[in-house]
N, CA, C and O atoms as CSV, one atom per row, in Angstrom:
chain,resi,resn,atom,element,x,y,z
A,1,UNK,N,N,0.816,-1.192,0.000
A,1,UNK,CA,C,0.000,0.000,0.000
A,1,UNK,C,C,0.866,1.266,0.000
A,1,UNK,O,O,0.486,2.278,-0.589
A,2,UNK,N,N,2.033,1.209,0.662
A,2,UNK,CA,C,2.900,2.378,0.740
A,2,UNK,C,C,3.472,2.716,-0.635
A,2,UNK,O,O,3.657,3.890,-0.955
A,3,UNK,N,N,3.754,1.702,-1.446
A,3,UNK,CA,C,4.302,1.967,-2.774
A,3,UNK,C,C,3.272,2.664,-3.653
A,3,UNK,O,O,3.620,3.497,-4.490
A,4,UNK,N,N,2.023,2.325,-3.460
A,4,UNK,CA,C,0.969,2.947,-4.257
A,4,UNK,C,C,0.828,4.431,-3.918
A,4,UNK,O,O,0.679,5.251,-4.824
A,5,UNK,N,N,0.871,4.790,-2.642
A,5,UNK,CA,C,0.750,6.199,-2.265
A,5,UNK,C,C,2.000,6.974,-2.669
A,5,UNK,O,O,1.920,8.164,-2.973
A,6,UNK,N,N,3.166,6.300,-2.673
A,6,UNK,CA,C,4.394,6.961,-3.099
A,6,UNK,C,C,4.329,7.302,-4.586
A,6,UNK,O,O,4.765,8.379,-4.993
A,7,UNK,N,N,3.790,6.399,-5.395
A,7,UNK,CA,C,3.636,6.676,-6.824
A,7,UNK,C,C,2.628,7.788,-7.049
A,7,UNK,O,O,2.795,8.600,-7.959
A,8,UNK,N,N,1.583,7.835,-6.231
A,8,UNK,CA,C,0.592,8.897,-6.344
A,8,UNK,C,C,1.236,10.239,-6.014
A,8,UNK,O,O,0.973,11.234,-6.690
A,9,UNK,N,N,2.070,10.275,-4.990
A,9,UNK,CA,C,2.766,11.503,-4.619
A,9,UNK,C,C,3.718,11.928,-5.724
A,9,UNK,O,O,3.801,13.111,-6.051
A,10,UNK,N,N,4.430,10.982,-6.295
A,10,UNK,CA,C,5.350,11.286,-7.383
A,10,UNK,C,C,4.595,11.817,-8.599
A,10,UNK,O,O,5.071,12.722,-9.283
A,11,UNK,N,N,3.432,11.261,-8.861
A,11,UNK,CA,C,2.609,11.746,-9.977
A,11,UNK,C,C,2.123,13.163,-9.720
A,11,UNK,O,O,2.089,13.987,-10.634
A,12,UNK,N,N,1.743,13.450,-8.471
A,12,UNK,CA,C,1.302,14.799,-8.128
A,12,UNK,C,C,2.438,15.806,-8.279
A,12,UNK,O,O,2.231,16.902,-8.800
A,13,UNK,N,N,3.625,15.444,-7.831
A,13,UNK,CA,C,4.778,16.343,-7.947
A,13,UNK,C,C,5.124,16.553,-9.418
A,13,UNK,O,O,5.409,17.676,-9.832
A,14,UNK,N,N,5.102,15.502,-10.195
A,14,UNK,CA,C,5.370,15.630,-11.631
A,14,UNK,C,C,4.354,16.521,-12.333
A,14,UNK,O,O,4.711,17.320,-13.199
A,15,UNK,N,N,3.097,16.380,-11.957
A,15,UNK,CA,C,2.058,17.235,-12.537
A,15,UNK,C,C,2.260,18.685,-12.110
A,15,UNK,O,O,2.057,19.598,-12.911
A,16,UNK,N,N,2.655,18.905,-10.865
A,16,UNK,CA,C,2.923,20.260,-10.392
A,16,UNK,C,C,4.076,20.905,-11.134
A,16,UNK,O,O,4.011,22.081,-11.492
A,17,UNK,N,N,5.135,20.135,-11.367
A,17,UNK,CA,C,6.285,20.652,-12.115
A,17,UNK,C,C,5.872,20.972,-13.551
A,17,UNK,O,O,6.278,21.996,-14.101
A,18,UNK,N,N,5.074,20.108,-14.154
A,18,UNK,CA,C,4.648,20.334,-15.542
A,18,UNK,C,C,3.758,21.569,-15.662
A,18,UNK,O,O,3.941,22.386,-16.564
A,19,UNK,N,N,2.807,21.699,-14.762
A,19,UNK,CA,C,1.913,22.866,-14.801
A,19,UNK,C,C,2.694,24.141,-14.516
A,19,UNK,O,O,2.503,25.153,-15.191
A,20,UNK,N,N,3.571,24.098,-13.520
A,20,UNK,CA,C,4.392,25.262,-13.204
A,20,UNK,C,C,5.319,25.647,-14.343
A,20,UNK,O,O,5.510,26.829,-14.626
A,21,UNK,N,N,5.890,24.653,-14.989
A,21,UNK,CA,C,6.760,24.927,-16.130
A,21,UNK,C,C,6.013,25.538,-17.300
A,21,UNK,O,O,6.512,26.457,-17.949
A,22,UNK,N,N,4.822,25.031,-17.571
A,22,UNK,CA,C,4.027,25.579,-18.669
A,22,UNK,C,C,3.583,27.009,-18.370
A,22,UNK,O,O,3.663,27.888,-19.229
A,23,UNK,N,N,3.119,27.227,-17.157
A,23,UNK,CA,C,2.691,28.574,-16.764
A,23,UNK,C,C,3.881,29.532,-16.757
A,23,UNK,O,O,3.783,30.657,-17.246
A,24,UNK,N,N,4.987,29.087,-16.206
A,24,UNK,CA,C,6.188,29.917,-16.177
A,24,UNK,C,C,6.724,30.220,-17.558
A,24,UNK,O,O,7.212,31.322,-17.810
A,25,UNK,N,N,6.640,29.260,-18.449
A,25,UNK,CA,C,7.083,29.489,-19.822
A,25,UNK,C,C,6.239,30.539,-20.526
A,25,UNK,O,O,6.763,31.386,-21.249
A,26,UNK,N,N,4.935,30.481,-20.312
A,26,UNK,CA,C,4.049,31.471,-20.923
A,26,UNK,C,C,4.299,32.868,-20.362
A,26,UNK,O,O,4.381,33.842,-21.110
A,27,UNK,N,N,4.419,32.953,-19.050
A,27,UNK,CA,C,4.685,34.241,-18.418
A,27,UNK,C,C,6.057,34.767,-18.834
A,27,UNK,O,O,6.200,35.953,-19.132
A,28,UNK,N,N,7.053,33.906,-18.855
A,28,UNK,CA,C,8.397,34.306,-19.230
A,28,UNK,C,C,8.493,34.771,-20.672
A,28,UNK,O,O,9.238,35.703,-20.974
A,29,UNK,N,N,7.750,34.137,-21.562
A,29,UNK,CA,C,7.759,34.558,-22.957
A,29,UNK,C,C,7.152,35.947,-23.112
A,29,UNK,O,O,7.673,36.786,-23.845
A,30,UNK,N,N,6.053,36.176,-22.419
A,30,UNK,CA,C,5.433,37.507,-22.481
A,30,UNK,C,C,6.343,38.561,-21.872
A,30,UNK,O,O,6.559,39.619,-22.463
A,31,UNK,N,N,6.867,38.277,-20.710
A,31,UNK,CA,C,7.732,39.233,-20.024
A,31,UNK,C,C,9.028,39.466,-20.797
A,31,UNK,O,O,9.478,40.605,-20.922
A,32,UNK,N,N,9.623,38.408,-21.309
A,32,UNK,CA,C,10.857,38.530,-22.069
A,32,UNK,C,C,10.681,39.339,-23.342
A,32,UNK,O,O,11.545,40.140,-23.700
A,33,UNK,N,N,9.567,39.130,-24.023
A,33,UNK,CA,C,9.283,39.908,-25.230
A,33,UNK,C,C,9.111,41.384,-24.898
A,33,UNK,O,O,9.656,42.254,-25.578
A,34,UNK,N,N,8.356,41.651,-23.857
A,34,UNK,CA,C,8.152,43.032,-23.432
A,34,UNK,C,C,9.474,43.706,-23.075
A,34,UNK,O,O,9.740,44.830,-23.502
A,35,UNK,N,N,10.289,43.023,-22.300
A,35,UNK,CA,C,11.570,43.599,-21.875
A,35,UNK,C,C,12.549,43.757,-23.038
A,35,UNK,O,O,13.322,44.715,-23.070
A,36,UNK,N,N,12.523,42.830,-23.988
A,36,UNK,CA,C,13.422,42.930,-25.137
A,36,UNK,C,C,13.107,44.166,-25.964
A,36,UNK,O,O,14.019,44.852,-26.426
A,37,UNK,N,N,11.839,44.455,-26.153
A,37,UNK,CA,C,11.472,45.649,-26.906
A,37,UNK,C,C,11.646,46.912,-26.074
A,37,UNK,O,O,11.987,47.969,-26.605
A,38,UNK,N,N,11.414,46.802,-24.786
A,38,UNK,CA,C,11.571,47.965,-23.916
A,38,UNK,C,C,13.017,48.435,-23.855
A,38,UNK,O,O,13.294,49.634,-23.886
A,39,UNK,N,N,13.937,47.473,-23.767
A,39,UNK,CA,C,15.355,47.811,-23.689
A,39,UNK,C,C,16.010,47.939,-25.065
A,39,UNK,O,O,17.216,48.159,-25.171
A,40,UNK,N,N,15.210,47.801,-26.101
A,40,UNK,CA,C,15.676,47.930,-27.486
A,40,UNK,C,C,16.870,47.017,-27.774
A,40,UNK,O,O,17.910,47.459,-28.262
A,41,UNK,N,N,16.692,45.741,-27.460
A,41,UNK,CA,C,17.726,44.742,-27.753
A,41,UNK,C,C,17.823,44.603,-29.281
A,41,UNK,O,O,16.795,44.448,-29.939
A,42,UNK,N,N,19.019,44.653,-29.854
A,42,UNK,CA,C,19.139,44.659,-31.320
A,42,UNK,C,C,18.968,43.273,-31.949
A,42,UNK,O,O,19.408,42.264,-31.399
A,43,UNK,N,N,18.329,43.254,-33.092
A,43,UNK,CA,C,18.263,42.118,-33.999
A,43,UNK,C,C,17.926,40.773,-33.384
A,43,UNK,O,O,16.966,40.624,-32.628
A,44,UNK,N,N,18.751,39.802,-33.736
A,44,UNK,CA,C,18.502,38.430,-33.307
A,44,UNK,C,C,18.834,38.189,-31.839
A,44,UNK,O,O,18.538,37.116,-31.312
A,45,UNK,N,N,19.434,39.152,-31.177
A,45,UNK,CA,C,19.679,39.003,-29.735
A,45,UNK,C,C,18.367,38.991,-28.954
A,45,UNK,O,O,18.321,38.534,-27.812
A,46,UNK,N,N,17.297,39.500,-29.581
A,46,UNK,CA,C,15.974,39.437,-28.949
A,46,UNK,C,C,15.564,37.987,-28.687
A,46,UNK,O,O,14.983,37.675,-27.648
A,47,UNK,N,N,15.873,37.116,-29.635
A,47,UNK,CA,C,15.496,35.707,-29.494
A,47,UNK,C,C,16.210,35.094,-28.298
A,47,UNK,O,O,15.603,34.353,-27.525
A,48,UNK,N,N,17.486,35.395,-28.144
A,48,UNK,CA,C,18.236,34.880,-26.999
A,48,UNK,C,C,17.677,35.437,-25.693
A,48,UNK,O,O,17.539,34.711,-24.708
A,49,UNK,N,N,17.358,36.716,-25.693
A,49,UNK,CA,C,16.838,37.368,-24.491
A,49,UNK,C,C,15.488,36.772,-24.084
A,49,UNK,O,O,15.261,36.457,-22.916
A,50,UNK,N,N,14.604,36.625,-25.064
A,50,UNK,CA,C,13.283,36.049,-24.788
A,50,UNK,C,C,13.420,34.588,-24.363
A,50,UNK,O,O,12.728,34.150,-23.444
A,51,UNK,N,N,14.285,33.840,-25.005
A,51,UNK,CA,C,14.496,32.435,-24.640
A,51,UNK,C,C,15.030,32.278,-23.235
A,51,UNK,O,O,14.595,31.396,-22.494
A,52,UNK,N,N,15.975,33.132,-22.862
A,52,UNK,CA,C,16.534,33.066,-21.511
A,52,UNK,C,C,15.471,33.400,-20.466
A,52,UNK,O,O,15.388,32.741,-19.430
A,53,UNK,N,N,14.667,34.414,-20.734
A,53,UNK,CA,C,13.596,34.779,-19.797
A,53,UNK,C,C,12.563,33.659,-19.698
A,53,UNK,O,O,12.065,33.362,-18.612
A,54,UNK,N,N,12.245,33.045,-20.823
A,54,UNK,CA,C,11.250,31.968,-20.837
A,54,UNK,C,C,11.727,30.767,-20.024
A,54,UNK,O,O,10.996,30.252,-19.178
A,55,UNK,N,N,12.945,30.330,-20.283
A,55,UNK,CA,C,13.461,29.139,-19.604
A,55,UNK,C,C,13.657,29.390,-18.114
A,55,UNK,O,O,13.297,28.547,-17.292
A,56,UNK,N,N,14.217,30.525,-17.763
A,56,UNK,CA,C,14.473,30.781,-16.339
A,56,UNK,C,C,13.173,30.914,-15.550
A,56,UNK,O,O,13.084,30.434,-14.420
A,57,UNK,N,N,12.175,31.554,-16.128
A,57,UNK,CA,C,10.895,31.674,-15.432
A,57,UNK,C,C,10.185,30.328,-15.354
A,57,UNK,O,O,9.556,30.020,-14.341
A,58,UNK,N,N,10.279,29.526,-16.405
A,58,UNK,CA,C,9.658,28.200,-16.391
A,58,UNK,C,C,10.295,27.311,-15.328
A,58,UNK,O,O,9.595,26.578,-14.630
A,59,UNK,N,N,11.613,27.373,-15.203
A,59,UNK,CA,C,12.299,26.562,-14.191
A,59,UNK,C,C,11.902,27.015,-12.788
A,59,UNK,O,O,11.655,26.182,-11.916
A,60,UNK,N,N,11.841,28.315,-12.568
A,60,UNK,CA,C,11.483,28.826,-11.241
A,60,UNK,C,C,10.046,28.443,-10.870
A,60,UNK,O,O,9.800,27.961,-9.765
A,61,UNK,N,N,9.101,28.655,-11.787
A,61,UNK,CA,C,7.711,28.305,-11.509
A,61,UNK,C,C,7.574,26.793,-11.309
A,61,UNK,O,O,6.861,26.348,-10.410
A,62,UNK,N,N,8.252,26.010,-12.141
A,62,UNK,CA,C,8.182,24.558,-12.010
A,62,UNK,C,C,8.741,24.068,-10.687
A,62,UNK,O,O,8.192,23.154,-10.073
A,63,UNK,N,N,9.836,24.678,-10.249
A,63,UNK,CA,C,10.434,24.305,-8.969
A,63,UNK,C,C,9.467,24.570,-7.819
A,63,UNK,O,O,9.247,23.706,-6.971
A,64,UNK,N,N,8.901,25.756,-7.797
A,64,UNK,CA,C,8.015,26.102,-6.693
A,64,UNK,C,C,6.693,25.337,-6.735
A,64,UNK,O,O,6.164,24.967,-5.687
A,65,UNK,N,N,6.161,25.098,-7.918
A,65,UNK,CA,C,4.927,24.305,-8.004
A,65,UNK,C,C,5.197,22.845,-7.624
A,65,UNK,O,O,4.356,22.201,-6.997
A,66,UNK,N,N,6.361,22.327,-8.001
A,66,UNK,CA,C,6.717,20.969,-7.603
A,66,UNK,C,C,6.888,20.853,-6.101
A,66,UNK,O,O,6.446,19.877,-5.496
A,67,UNK,N,N,7.533,21.854,-5.491
A,67,UNK,CA,C,7.710,21.843,-4.038
A,67,UNK,C,C,6.366,21.963,-3.333
A,67,UNK,O,O,6.120,21.291,-2.332
A,68,UNK,N,N,5.505,22.814,-3.856
A,68,UNK,CA,C,4.170,22.945,-3.267
A,68,UNK,C,C,3.367,21.658,-3.389
A,68,UNK,O,O,2.645,21.285,-2.465
A,69,UNK,N,N,3.489,20.987,-4.514
A,69,UNK,CA,C,2.791,19.711,-4.705
A,69,UNK,C,C,3.350,18.647,-3.776
A,69,UNK,O,O,2.599,17.815,-3.266
A,70,UNK,N,N,4.655,18.662,-3.550
A,70,UNK,CA,C,5.274,17.710,-2.623
A,70,UNK,C,C,4.773,17.930,-1.207
A,70,UNK,O,O,4.440,16.974,-0.507
A,71,UNK,N,N,4.718,19.174,-0.788
A,71,UNK,CA,C,4.204,19.493,0.542
A,71,UNK,C,C,2.747,19.097,0.664
A,71,UNK,O,O,2.329,18.528,1.672
A,72,UNK,N,N,1.974,19.404,-0.373
A,72,UNK,CA,C,0.549,19.115,-0.339
A,72,UNK,C,C,0.268,17.603,-0.369
A,72,UNK,O,O,-0.694,17.147,0.249
A,73,UNK,N,N,1.085,16.836,-1.071
A,73,UNK,CA,C,0.825,15.394,-1.180
A,73,UNK,C,C,1.125,14.657,0.130
A,73,UNK,O,O,0.666,13.529,0.313
A,74,UNK,N,N,1.873,15.259,1.029
A,74,UNK,CA,C,2.165,14.630,2.304
A,74,UNK,C,C,1.050,14.761,3.327
A,74,UNK,O,O,1.058,14.076,4.350
A,75,UNK,N,N,0.099,15.630,3.058
A,75,UNK,CA,C,-1.010,15.825,3.987
A,75,UNK,C,C,-2.056,14.720,3.840
A,75,UNK,O,O,-2.338,14.262,2.733
A,76,UNK,N,N,-2.607,14.314,4.930
A,76,UNK,CA,C,-3.668,13.316,4.881
A,76,UNK,C,C,-5.019,14.024,4.802
A,76,UNK,O,O,-5.208,15.099,5.370
A,77,UNK,N,N,-5.938,13.408,4.098
A,77,UNK,CA,C,-7.259,14.037,3.920
A,77,UNK,C,C,-8.180,13.731,5.044
A,77,UNK,O,O,-9.324,14.184,5.045
């Protein structure tokens, strides 16, 4: 029975990381695009700037959503 609840917890954490990563990627893409145009980044460097903002925000959101899911999955109903 313990292995079954452990897999359920792992699934919850994985889902939290996936949702956080997707949400963070969307927010990071919007924010990165806005900042690239605001700071007048030249030419193709905009793509690097937007990509860096997207990935870093996705990783941060995914980390925190995964940690929150881990904490939440340990609680008994």
